C-alpha positions as CSV (number, residue, x, y, z in Angstrom):
1,M,14.3,-1.9,17.0
2,G,11.3,-1.1,14.8
3,I,8.1,-3.0,14.2
4,V,7.8,-5.4,11.3
5,S,5.3,-3.9,8.8
6,Y,3.3,-5.7,6.1
7,M,2.1,-4.1,2.9
8,P,-0.6,-6.4,1.4
9,A,-1.2,-5.8,-2.3
10,R,-4.7,-5.0,-3.4
11,E,-3.9,-4.7,-7.1
12,S,-5.6,-6.3,-10.0
13,T,-5.7,-6.0,-13.8
14,R,-8.8,-6.0,-15.9
15,S,-7.9,-8.9,-18.0
16,G,-6.7,-11.7,-15.8
17,M,-5.1,-13.3,-12.7
18,I,-2.0,-11.7,-11.1
19,V,1.1,-13.9,-11.8
20,A,3.9,-11.5,-10.8
21,Y,4.5,-8.8,-8.2
22,Q,7.4,-6.3,-8.0
23,W,7.7,-3.9,-5.1
24,T,10.4,-1.1,-5.1
25,Q,11.0,1.7,-2.7
26,L,10.8,5.1,-4.3
27,P,13.8,7.5,-3.7
28,N,12.4,9.5,-0.7
29,G,12.5,8.9,3.0
30,I,14.8,6.6,4.8
31,P,16.1,3.6,2.8
32,I,14.8,0.3,4.2
33,T,15.3,-3.4,3.4
34,L,12.2,-4.8,1.8
35,A,11.7,-8.5,2.1
36,G,9.5,-10.4,-0.3
37,V,9.6,-7.9,-3.1
38,N,8.2,-10.5,-5.6
39,T,5.2,-11.4,-3.4
40,A,1.8,-9.9,-2.7
41,T,2.8,-9.2,1.0
42,P,6.3,-7.8,1.4
43,T,7.6,-6.9,4.8
44,F,10.1,-4.5,6.3
45,T,11.2,-3.5,9.8
46,A,10.1,0.1,10.3
47,P,13.1,2.3,11.1
48,L,13.3,4.2,14.4
49,V,12.8,7.8,13.4
50,P,13.2,11.1,15.2
51,T,10.1,12.6,13.4
52,D,7.2,11.3,11.5
53,T,8.5,9.9,8.2
54,V,6.9,8.9,4.9
55,L,8.1,5.9,2.9
56,A,6.9,5.5,-0.6
57,F,6.8,2.3,-2.7
58,S,5.8,1.3,-6.2
59,L,3.9,-1.9,-6.9
60,R,4.0,-3.4,-10.4
61,V,1.9,-6.4,-11.2
62,V,1.7,-8.6,-14.3
63,D,-1.3,-10.8,-15.1
64,N,-1.5,-14.1,-17.0
65,H,-2.2,-12.3,-20.2
66,G,0.9,-10.1,-19.9
67,A,-1.0,-6.9,-18.9
68,V,0.9,-4.7,-16.6
69,S,-0.4,-2.3,-13.9
70,T,1.7,0.0,-11.6
71,N,0.5,1.9,-8.5
72,P,2.2,3.8,-5.7
73,A,1.9,2.8,-2.0
74,V,2.7,5.1,0.9
75,V,3.6,4.1,4.5
76,Y,3.6,6.5,7.3
77,V,6.2,5.8,10.1
78,M,5.1,7.8,13.1
79,V,7.0,8.7,16.3
80,K,5.4,7.4,19.5
81,L,6.5,8.8,22.8
82,N,6.7,6.2,25.6
83,Q,4.7,7.7,28.4
84,N,5.8,4.8,30.7
85,V,9.4,5.9,30.9
86,I,9.8,8.2,33.9
87,S,12.9,10.2,34.8
88,S,14.3,10.4,38.3
89,K,12.5,13.8,38.5
90,G,9.1,12.1,37.9
91,E,8.8,13.4,34.4
92,T,8.4,11.4,31.2
93,D,11.7,11.5,29.4
94,G,10.2,11.5,25.9
95,Q,11.9,8.3,24.8
96,I,11.0,7.6,21.2
97,L,9.5,4.2,20.4
98,L,7.9,3.0,17.3
């Protein structure tokens, strides 16, 4: 099971206060389920991956005057070897954990 990841928005428009958020995953990397796509802080459970993986998202915000701004966001999901898992031969077995 992966780790729950948070992506806080740091987006603003020049003319007003943010009233709407829309996060979408861009079509690269492993598809994930993004919760809270219409909030400033969506979350997802990072997938277990065999190699370091990049997930890309787009954030679109609308302010109280109707101005729209869109920006990309990139999340790096990295492989972490568990050095605490020891094989019967006394070697680390290279189990992949996130």
